[in-house]
C-alpha positions as MATLAB code, in Angstrom:
seq = 'XXXXXXXXXXXXXXXXXXXXXXXXXXXXXXXXXXXXXXXXXXXXXXXXXXXXXXXXXXXXXXXXXXXXXXXXXXXXXXXXXXXXXXXXXXXXXXXXXXXXXXXXXXXXXXXXXXX';
ca = [
       0.000    0.000    0.000;
       2.787    2.374   -0.841;
       0.423    4.269   -3.138;
      -1.754    5.504   -0.246;
       1.235    6.671    1.770;
       1.959    9.222   -0.964;
      -1.512   10.752   -0.550;
      -0.914   12.350    2.838;
      -2.008   15.991    3.320;
       1.426   16.903    4.690;
       3.158   15.765    1.503;
       0.565   17.594   -0.594;
       1.172   20.807    1.361;
       4.954   20.448    0.988;
       4.616   19.824   -2.743;
       2.389   22.876   -3.162;
       4.808   24.988   -1.142;
       7.751   23.861   -3.303;
       5.761   24.597   -6.465;
       4.911   28.148   -5.372;
       8.458   28.682   -4.089;
       9.898   27.978   -7.532;
       7.650   30.544   -9.243;
       8.522   34.138  -10.038;
       6.496   36.895   -8.301;
       4.794   37.981  -11.545;
       3.618   34.383  -12.138;
       1.955   34.335   -8.749;
       0.343   37.696   -9.521;
      -1.110   36.367  -12.767;
      -2.290   33.232  -10.948;
      -4.097   35.378   -8.400;
      -5.598   37.569  -11.136;
      -6.795   34.499  -13.072;
      -8.388   33.065   -9.941;
     -10.182   36.349   -9.169;
     -11.562   36.697  -12.714;
     -12.692   33.069  -12.788;
     -14.353   33.375   -9.386;
     -16.164   36.527  -10.504;
     -17.606   34.844  -13.605;
     -18.646   31.706  -11.711;
     -20.358   33.896   -9.086;
     -22.070   36.041  -11.747;
     -23.449   33.041  -13.641;
     -24.543   31.293  -10.452;
     -26.315   34.406   -9.215;
     -28.010   35.028  -12.570;
     -29.292   31.485  -12.938;
     -30.807   31.257   -9.473;
     -33.949   33.264  -10.212;
     -35.393   31.227  -13.033;
     -38.918   29.950  -12.676;
     -39.990   26.417  -13.308;
     -41.158   25.856  -16.879;
     -44.888   25.340  -17.071;
     -46.242   24.475  -20.505;
     -49.385   26.158  -21.777;
     -52.052   23.488  -21.865;
     -54.814   24.079  -24.377;
     -57.962   22.112  -23.779;
     -60.157   21.309  -26.754;
     -63.889   21.457  -26.239;
     -65.845   18.334  -27.156;
     -68.816   19.142  -29.372;
     -71.827   16.924  -29.886;
     -72.072   15.319  -33.293;
     -75.801   16.028  -33.646;
     -75.558   19.847  -33.349;
     -77.643   21.915  -35.717;
     -76.221   24.649  -37.936;
     -77.997   27.269  -35.834;
     -76.238   26.026  -32.679;
     -72.891   26.109  -34.461;
     -73.422   29.691  -35.677;
     -74.574   30.821  -32.215;
     -71.481   29.298  -30.591;
     -69.237   30.925  -33.215;
     -70.732   34.350  -32.394;
     -70.022   33.817  -28.687;
     -66.484   32.592  -29.374;
     -65.898   35.345  -31.951;
     -66.619   38.094  -29.416;
     -64.215   36.545  -26.883;
     -61.547   36.090  -29.562;
     -61.929   39.694  -30.748;
     -61.517   40.913  -27.149;
     -58.387   38.785  -26.709;
     -56.895   40.010  -29.999;
     -57.621   43.645  -29.075;
     -55.837   43.175  -25.726;
     -52.820   41.588  -27.430;
     -52.680   44.428  -29.955;
     -52.849   47.015  -27.163;
     -49.951   45.350  -25.307;
     -47.958   45.156  -28.539;
     -48.490   48.854  -29.216;
     -47.434   49.723  -25.661;
     -44.247   47.701  -26.076;
     -43.525   49.364  -29.416;
     -44.068   52.787  -27.850;
     -41.644   52.006  -25.018;
     -38.998   50.885  -27.528;
     -39.640   54.046  -29.560;
     -39.100   56.210  -26.461;
     -35.879   54.348  -25.680;
     -34.696   54.741  -29.277;
     -35.462   58.477  -29.186;
     -33.465   58.847  -25.954;
     -30.510   56.988  -27.448;
     -30.638   59.130  -30.583;
     -30.665   62.282  -28.472;
     -27.344   61.305  -26.883;
     -25.863   60.271  -30.220;
     -26.147   56.495  -30.074;
];
């Protein structure tokens, strides 16, 4: 079991100390700088990814219609559904126009400062 005797923490510390002792001061400075930059990016990505919400798919249920419906019942249901669909489309259009207006304001501000 000579292999395990080489894995002692004391020998690891001595080896690390010899390694750093043989380095020039500027090499240790660059090592420290590389460790700081790497730590910053790992921290930034870890912090950014922590606030994500669980994905929930949009489930669309399909209504079952009777096979023996009359044409009048179909037309009446289409009028009811058409009014709800028109309301939904109007709301989507309003939100889209608001978003476009906010982007337009942002673009105007950027143009005013020369960007």
